[in-house]
C-alpha positions, 0 to 999 in steps of 0.5 A: 290772348283771348280768342273766344267768348263763351257765353251763358244764355239764360239771364245773360243774353236772354232775360229769362227771369222776366219772361217766367214772371211775366208768364205768372203776371198774366196767368195768374191775373187771368185766374183773378177774373175767373175766380175771386184769387188774389193774383200774388198770392196765387203766384206764391203758391203755385211757385212753392208747389212747383219747387216742392213737386219738381224735387220729388220726382226721380229725375231731380238729381238729372235736372240739377245736373243738366240745369233745367229749373222747376219753372222751365218744367212748367212750360217745356215738353222735353222730346229730347232723345239724348238720355233716358231721363229726358224721356221720363221727364216727358212723362212727367211733366203734364201732370207736374204742371197740372198739379202745380197749378191746382194745388197752388189754387187749393192752397189759395182757397180755390178747388177746381181742377179745370182750372187748374189745367187751363192755367197750366196751358195758359202758363205754357202759352204766355211763357212762349208770348213773352221772350224778352232780350236785354236791351244791350245784348245785341249792341254788345254782340255786334261790338264783339263778333269782328274781334271774338269767336262767340260761343253759347254755353247753356245748361238745359234741355237741347229742345227747350234751349233751341225753342228760345233761341227760335223765340229770338232768332236775331241772337243765333247768327252771332254765335259760331257753336251752340253747346247746350248741356242736355246734348253733352251730358254734363251741366255747368259747373262741370268741367266736361262741359267747358272741355267738350267746347274747347275740343269743338272749337280747337282751343286751349282754355287760355284762348277763351274767357266766360261771361255769365250772370251765375257764380255757381255755374258760369263762374264755378265751372270756368274757374275749374276749367282754368278759363277766365272768367267775367261775371254780369253782376246786375244786382251788385252783389258780393261774391263769397265762395266763387270769385270770378276774375272780372266783373261788370254790372251789365253787359255794356261793360264788357267790350271795354273791359275786353279792350282792357285785357 
């Protein structure tokens, strides 16, 4: 019998992709008001440059393991002291942000280092100004909180994930525990992350079900840990290598599925 539900955070409960998109939209639109540049072209070039730069740093393998993506690097500070790699990230990211925007501008035909620096800071502000939660998130958590122990199991930097939760204060009270990969030292899909959560709550794997949007981290990790999984498949994709135990197209389908289980 299921006693607890492990929830992923980004793009499961928080609509992180929309927040990042909004930050790009606003920042690139601002750039278009300053110089003659196509905002969509700029976004494309900055995204491409950010991914190239991000994967070139010594910290890349660590960020992949913990689950910190290039666009989080464009707005996070990473003052975390849980691992020496966070200290390296803290040193790297100011230059990374500036370079991503300056080189993105150059690729779109604008050579302006000062504007690159300004856009790097503006993007950070815009991301913080645009926190989005899926419209069914709170309704679903309200429906489940009486019956189940709710736990957040999220990849990322403790500082940045906690900042996201501070920006959406209503979310935190639903959860008995918030477990962040950067504090554990391993990220989903590593079994250690799931085992850490089970140990913290004194639960067996049979007592828990994992809910998440990402097959390669949330669902694969749950499968490897022997925990049942529910995939939030909003884009109606077909799973290939990683197969969830259950699937819903929206969070709102979760309470009914849990009743059936």
